[in-house]
N, C-alpha and C positions, 0 to 999 in steps of 0.2 A: 502552892505549884510555884516555879520558876517560870518565867519566860525566856524561850531560849533567845539568846543576841550573839550573832557571829557575823563575821566578814572574813572572807579567806581570798587573800590577792593571787590575782593571776601573773604568775611570773612573766610566765612565757607569750604573755602578749605581742604582736606586732604590731602593735598601734600608739596613738598616743596615750599618756594619760593625766586630770585637771583637780582643782582645790576642794574648798571642805565648806561641809556644813555643821550645825551646832547643835546641842541640845537645848530647849528652852530655859529660860532661866524658871528654877524651882519656886512654885507660886503664882508664876506671873500666866495668867491665860491668854495664849496667842491667839489673834484674832482668826478669822475664817478666811483661808486663802482666796481670792479670786481663782475662777478656773482660767488655765492658761491655754489657747489655744493658737495655732499658725495656720496661715493658707496653705492647701495641698503644696504649692510648688516652694513656697517661701521658706528659706534656709536660716536657722538660729543656732547659737549656742544656749542651750538650755541644760538648766541644773535639774534632774531627772530623780524621784525617788523609785526606784526600781521593784517590782514584785516581788524578788528573791533574789537567792545567789544562782539560781538557774538561768534568770533571763539575764543578767550579768555576763555569763559563761556563754550563751549564745551570741550576744553582742559582741562580744571577743571576738569568738570561734568566726563569727560574720564580716569582722574587718572595722566595727563601728570606729569612728572618729571620736576617739574620749581624751580631756586636757587633764596630765595630772594623776595622782593616785586617787580611786573612788573612796568615800568615808561610810561611815556604819550610822543611821539613825534608828532608834528601836528595831535593831537586828536586820533591816533592811538598807541595801549598799544604796547611797545616793551617789551620784556621779554628773559630770559636766560632759554633754556630748554635740556635736555639730550634728544637728537632724533637719530633715526637710518636714513640714507637715504632715505630711501622708506617714512617715517614719513615726513622726510623735502620736500620731492616731493609733497607727498598729500597737506601738507599745502600751499606749493608755488603755485600749481594748486588751492588752495582755496584764493590766493589773498596776502600769505603772502609774504616777502623776507628776506630771510637773510643778517646780518649786519656782522654780524664777526664770525668766529668760533673761540672760546675762548679755548676750550680743548678738543683734538680727544682721544678717549678710549683708543688707546694704545701709547698715550704720557706718560702714568703713569710710565711703564717700563725703557722708554727711560729717563725721567726725573729723574727716580730715578739713573742711571745708568749714567747719565750726574755728579748727585749731588756726584757720589762717584768718580768720577773722579775729580772733581772739590776739593774734600778732598784730594785725593791724588795731586794733583797739587796746648612837645608843650604845651598853651591855646587853647579853641577850641570856636568857633561862634556858635550861636543857635539864632540869633534876626531874625526880620522880615523886609523887605523892605517897606515903607511908601510911598504912590503915585507914586508909578513906581521908584522912584530914590531912588538906595542904596549907602548905608554909606561903606565907605572902611576904615579897617585897617590893617595895618603892624603887622604881628605875628614876623617875625625875618627880621631883616636885618643887615647882617654881610659882610666884606670884609677879604680877606687876600691874603698872596702872596707865591706862593708854585713854584719853578723851573724858576724863572725869570717873571712869570705870574700872575699879579693879577687879581683875580674873585671873584664875587659878588653873592648874594644869597640872594632870598626873600621869604617871605611868606606874602598872603595878606589875607584877611576874607573879605569878603561880605554880607551885610545884607540880600541880596535876596537869601537865603541859599536853596529857593526850584525852582530856576529857572534855569535849566540845562544848559542853553545860554549864560549866561553871561561872556563877555570876559573883560578880566582884562590886562591891559597893565602896566610895571614900566617902568618910564622915570627915567634915571640917570643922574647928570654931576660931572664932576670932578673940581679939583679946579683950572686949568687952563683954564676951559670953555669947554671941550670936552664934549660933550652930545651924548647919544642915548637911545636906549630902546629894551623892551623885552616883550614878552607875557607870561604871567602866564597859567597855565593850571589846569581846576578845579580835586580835589581829593575828592574822597568818601571813606567811608568806611562801611563796612556792613550796605549798600545803607545811610546813612548820611554823609551829608557835611561836610567837613574838613578843608578844604582850598582849596587856588589856589597857584600854586607853579612855580618853574621852577629848572631844576638843574643848579649847579654853572655857570655863564657864565665870560667869558672873557672880560673885559673892559681895556681902556689903561693906567689906573691910580687910585689912589686911589680915591674912589667914595666920593664924601663931601653932596651931597642929592638925596635922592628918594621921586617921589611921582607915586601915583598910579590913573589910571582913569580905567572906567568902561564902559562898551557898553549902561548900562541904565544912564550914568551921571553922576553916583557918582565919587567923587574926594578926595583923602586920604589927610591928612596935610603932608606937607613937615617933611619928616624924615631923620636923620644923619645916615649912618651906620657904626657900632660899627665894632672892631677890633676884630677877632676871632683867637684862643682863647683867646689870651693876655693875656697869660702866658707862664711861662719858665721856664725849672727846673735851680737848681742850677748849676754851670759849674764844668766838670768832671776835678778834676786835674790832673796833668801831669802824667803820668804813669799810670792811670787806665786801669785796664785791662776790655777787652770783645773781641767780637769775636769768641766765642768757640765754634761754629755751622759751620763745613765744608761740611755737606753730610744731604741729607734727611734720618731719621733714622727709621728703623722699629721697633716693639714693641721690637722683640729682639735687634736690637742696644739700644734701650733704656733700658732694663735691665741691659744690661753690661754697660753703661754710669752710671746709678744709684748704682750698686757696688763699680765701681770707685771711684763716689765721696763719699760714705760711707766711702771707705778706707781711700781716701785720705786726710778728713777731720772728723775724727772722733769725733775731740773737738766741732764740729759745728753741727753736722749733725746726725741724728737719721733715718734710713730707715725703714720705718711700711710698714707690708705687711696686707695689707686690708683684712677682714674678709670674705670677699664671692668671693670665684673662681669663676671665669666664666665659660662657658663651656669649652673654649679652641678652636683651631682651628679644631674643629671637626665638621664630617657631617655624617650621616647616608649615606651607601653606596645605590646605587640604577641602575635601567637600565630599559630600555623598552624591553618587552618580547612580540614580536611582530614588527611589522613596524607603527610607528606613525602617516604614511599618508594612511595606510588602517585599520588595525585594531592593537590595544598593549593595555598590560596591564601595569602598573608602578607596579615593585615590588620593594619595598625599605625596607632594614633593620632594625631592631628595635634598633638593637645596633649602635653605630658609627662604620664607615666603619675601622678604625683603630684596631678596638677591634677585630681584625678577620674575619672580613666581607666583606674587600675590597677582591673581586678576585673568592668569591663564585659563582658557575654558577647555573643558573635557565634554565630551557626549558622544552615546551610542547612535547607532543609526541603521536604518534597514537597507540594506542595497537595492533593493528594489527587482534582484533578479533571483531565479532557481541556482542552488547547488554551488554557492557563491561561501569561499573558505572564512573564516575569523581572521580581520587584519588590523592593526595597530597604526596608524600615521599622526607623526607631529610636525606640524607645518604653521608659520605665521601665529603661533601661540594659541594654537588649538589642538588638542589630543583629541583624535575622532577614532572610534573603535567600530569598524562595521562588522555586522554581525554576521554570522554564519547561516547558511539556510538551505533547506532540503531540497528535495526535486521538484518538489510542490511549491516552492517558494517563501515556505512556511520559516520564522526565524528559531533556529535550534540551541543558539548558545546560553550559554547556562551564566551565573552569577560567577562562579568557579572557573570555568572559562575564562571569562573577558579578564578576573585578576590575574591569572595565571597568562595569558596573552600581555598583558601590560606588561608586567615583571619580565619576561624572558626577552620582550621587542625593544621597551623603552625605559630598562630598570636603570641605565645610567641619571634619569630623569626623574624618573617616577616609581614610586611601589603602590601598588595596590593590595586590598585585603577584603576580603566578603565581611560584611557586616553581619554581627554574629548570629544573628536569626535567618539570614539568606541564604545558608548553604546549599546548594545543588537548586535553588529557584534558577526560573526561565528568566534571564537578563530582558528588561523592558528598552525599549527604545525610550532614550531617555537625555534631557539637557538640550543647550550646552549649561554646564552650572560652571560659576567661577571658583578656582582654589582661593583662600585667603586663609592667613596665620591667625587669623581673629583677636589681633593685640589691641588696645583700644587707646594703649598710652603715647599720645602721638607727639609728645614733646620729650619722649625717652630715644636717644639715641640708639639707632638700630644697628651696633656695632659691637666686636668683643669689649669687654667692660675691665678697665685696668681698676682694681681694687685698691686703696691708699691707707697708709697709716700715717699717722703725726708719733712723732719721737721729741718727746719733750725735756728738756734739762740744761744745767749749763756745761755738763760735762758729757757731751754724747759721742763718748768715744769708749766706752765698754769698761770705763774705770770705776762704774758706781753700780750698785747693785741695779738689777731692772726690773719695773713693773709693769706686765701685759694687761691690758682691758681691752675685752673686744667682745661683739654685741650683735646682734640680727642675725645668728646662725639661719633661726627661722624667720622667714619671711614676714609673718602674719604679727612679729612683737613689735610693734611698732615704736614702743614706749623706749625700748632699749637704746637705741642711738641716743636718743635724748639724756641718757642718763649719762653716757661716755663723753657725748660733747659738751655737756655740761660740766663736767669733771675736767676736760680738757681745757674749756675755758676761764674755768675756776684758776686752774695753776697758772695759766699764761699771764692774766688782766692782774692778779694778785702778787706775783712776782716781783712786778714795780712798786708796790703800794704797802705790800704787808712783809715785814722782816720773818714770820715763821714760813710763809710761801716760798720766799726767796730762798731759804735754808734748806729748806726739803727739795728746791732743784738745784742746789749744791751737791746734795748727799745723794739722789734717784736719779733714775733715767728710765723718763714713763714712755710707755708705747700704747697708743691708743686704735685699734681698728674700728672703726665705728659702726659701717655693715659689711659684715662678712659676707653676706649673701644677696648682693646687690640685684640682681637678675629675679630671684624670686619676690625681693622686696617691691621692684617694680610692676611685677604683676599683681602683687597683693594691693597695691594703692591703686591699678586701673582697672582691672580686671576681675579678681578674685579675693575678696578681703580675708579668707579664710584659706589662702598658701601659707601652708609650711615648709616644702620644700624649695630647689632649686628650679631651674628651668631644664635640665637636660632630661630627655625624655629617651630611657632606656629599654621601653615595652617593644614590645614584636607582637606581629598578628593581630589579632581583635583588639587588645588590649589599646592599640595605636587609633582606635574608634574616636573621634572627636566628642564621643558624649563622656569620656574620660580626662577631658582636657586639666579640669579640674585636680585629679587625682595622679598626673603626673612628676617626675623629679626625685631629687635623690635627697634625703633628709642629711644634711649634711655634719650633723651631729651625731650619725651612727657611723659614720663612714671612716672611721678613725682606725688606727692598728692594735690598739693594745685594748684587749677583753672583747674583740669583735666578732659579730654575729660570724666571720668566716672562722674564728678560734672557738667555736660552739658555745659562746656564752648570748643570754637572751636578751629582749628586747630590742630586738630589731626584726626586720622582715626580710624574706627574698623576695618578694612579692613587688614588683616595680609598680601598683597601684594603691601600696601600705602607705600610712602616713609615715611611715618610720623605715620607709626601704633605703636599705644600707647599700645599694649600688653594686656595680657590678664586682667591685674588688676594695680592696681596701684602699683609700688616699685615692680612688678615683675621680673625684673631683677637683677642679680648680680651687675650691672654696677652701675644702677642708686643708690641701696641701699650700694653702698660703699661709694658714695658722701657724704650722708647723716649719716652714720655709724661716718665715721671720722668729721662732723662736729656736732653730737652730743655727741663725745666722746671728743672732746676738746672747752666745753663752752666759750673758751678765743676767738676763731673765732669769728669776728665781722666785718669783712671785706673778700668779695670773689670776683673773677673774673673766669669767664666763659670764655674760650678762642675759637673762632669759625672763621671760613672763608667762604666765603670771600666776599667782598663788603664794607668794611671800615665804618664799624657803631660801636656807643659807647652808650650802652643802659642798662636800670636799669628796676624793676618792676612799675607798672604791665605790667606783660607778656602776659596776656590772658583776654578775653571777652567773653559775651555770645552773642548768634546773634543777639536776640531780642532787640532791643533799643542799641546794643553796649554798654553793660552793662561791664567794668572792674572791675579787682579785684579792692578791696580798693585803693584810690589813697594814696601815703605818707603825712604825714602832711607837713605843711607849712617849719618848719624849716629842714625835712629830704629833702625834695624836695630840699632846698637851698645847703643842704651837697651833696645831686648827683650833682647837675650842677655843682656846687664850683670846686668839685673834680673831673668832666670830664674835666673842662677847664684844670685845673694843668694836668692830665695826659695827655689829647689833646696836649696839649703844650709840654710834654715829648716826646711822638711820633715824634713831626715834627721838633725834634730839633735834630733828626738823620739823615733823607735824605729830610727835607721839604714836608714831607705827612701830609696833612691837613686832618683829619675826619670831614666831613661836617656838620655842625650846625645842617641842616635838619636831619640827621641822628643820631644826639646825643639827645638822650631820654629815654621816656620810651618805651619800645620793641611795646607795643599795639597801640603808637602812631607812631613810626618810620619804623617801619618792618612791622608786621602782628599779629596776634593773634597765641599764640603758647601756645595750652594748655597743662598744666601739665609738663612745664619746671623747670630745676633744681632751678633758680635762684628765682622764685618765691616761693619753698618751703623754701631755705634760708631765705630772706626775711622774709614772713608772719607764717613762723611756728617758727622759730629759731631765729627772730631778726638780722638777717646776713646782713649788708649793702650789696648787691650782684649784681653786676653789667656781663655786656657781652661783650666781644670784638668780631667783625669780621673783622678780620686782611684782608688784600689784596683789598686796595683800589684802585678805579678804578684808570686810570692812563691818563693823558691829552694827545693826541694825536694832537699837532699842524698842522699836515698836512690837515687832515681831520676835525680839531674844531670838536673832538667828545671824550667824556669820551668811556676807552675801559676796560671791564672786565678782569682780570688774572688768573680768574678760582682757582679750588680747588688744583690743583699739577703745579703751573707755574714754569718755567725753575730754575733752582735752584739759579741761582743768583738773582731773584725777591722773592724767598722764603728766601732766606739769608738775604735782605735787610727788609723785614717783620719782622725776627725775632730779627734783630736787634732793628729796630725802637720800637717793642710793649714790648719787654723787657725793655728798658727805660722807658715805660709806666707803668710796673709792678712795676718798682724801685719806682715810682713815688706815685704810690699806697701803697706801704710802708710809705713813708713820710705821707701821708696821713693819714693813720693808725697812727704813732706817733702822729703825732699833736693831732689827735681827741682822743688819750689815755690820753695826755697831760691833756686835758682841760675835760676827762670822766676815770678817773681809773679804772681799772679794780677792782672788787670786787670777791675776793674769798670766 
């Protein structure tokens, strides 16, 4: 009897999705895992083994905050979710189990402080089985060594695409005769079978032969797995300068770093002020007038809190007389609502009456909504309460923000092929600007001491945007470290209740024009509280317009890398598809696909040269194939509209835990030592991207 193993991806998810779990080393008994619990109000990023596919479906339908693509272990989905203690307890009662606390909500401030102290010190199948026996074909078979351990990864397709119960096993053999096997797990996406796969498996030595067998009697031909990525960068010369990152950097820190680099390397760098100023680290001021547990109205300023609205008082009063109308008056920074009374002098105003009166009579200054469980209830005498924007970052300038880019090279006139590296579209991805700034400073510092770097900057024009989304990043550092989006609040009605403040904003990387939600592609949401809310229209946000305006203004840019975290991915277009039939954006030509993959091998090899980190082959490829559909992402617009070869990093690869035989996630804001390691290895990958651009330009000169 075969155990059913299946996982179906949910393409139309309007949420975020994250990293990977592995199957234990065959023959090694894993120790009993300790019980993982959270305090009821505590929030954390938790790797959870769900009870079944239905539980995952319900989470998605409910708008759960996941990160990257869920994985499968023994037929059960495993996902990384941002959960409160109550939510984790509910999932546990429903049959789920916590595997790992990747990161706690309060880890952000601690890890920022730790970093400061550190400073101070794929092909797809579509065939059908015949006569009940399937045919198997290896789509991927690779091996590599990292940390003294050899790993093997395989993907196999069966012609029995419609049979969800097909079991596939991979059998491996090494040169010295050692042998073993491991099961593969069915992967579907948008209801369509893709392949069977497993996460990287530890093996005792280099595998020399693989075969696959299925429960239907199918057998593959033997294959020899290939070395991955089988590419390495040129060796760094003696004295090569690197390691310019010694702490997590807030947007304020990044602005100072950009200014310093501009002063220090005037002959090599221009600082570009991008044209679209962001909202800034600002929010409207708001307060509950009344008790949200009983009856309340949310009163909110129209202007931002820093524009004289923080501290404004709001109150309701009983006029103390009979037959009085409902009145609203604003004087001396106090908004007073005098409630209506009947012939007996009893207050008759409801919460709806009060909200409507404030909007009608003081709508230029205030907006009011009835708290979502308070509709139609009698309005109590309440207040005064003070409006406040709730922002904690006192050192952050309260004004619109000018996003800046560095332009690096000897010939910054469009005559050389251009490379764009940009990071922190998602606010909580703290390690990503460390990558782009380390990359920039390596180029600048070594241009004076290393002939190879000097020659690169003669041949390539480099653009770097360290933080695309500074407002959301400031909020992530100072207020809510799991913030993903920007700070622009497009919500209306009860969705503006302050209890939703950590869910407001637009997902910058769902706000672009190609393959967008507005064109019918999936992977973004029209719900303003969703983690991947696409905004009110394509390019509605200053942050996304800045990326595209920079690329349009410099048509010599032919290569781009969007740096995200976490999970260890290396991806390129297409990044989105429509759900019916899983119709992706057009696939690159054969020549372009070859360039994407060949370049990826080089860049993955350069990343591995730093500390042995290997981006898995199963996580290298088009976004829509190796991750999920991401409607309206920036790489798709750069590639399809502007003709730029556009990639995406997801830094922060899972780490192998030898003791447990598991792959473990590192999170958005890992301890600084890990973030520092990510900055060093992925900066090396960006330097290799510059070499890729140089070599491409030698074959395809820039036309002016």
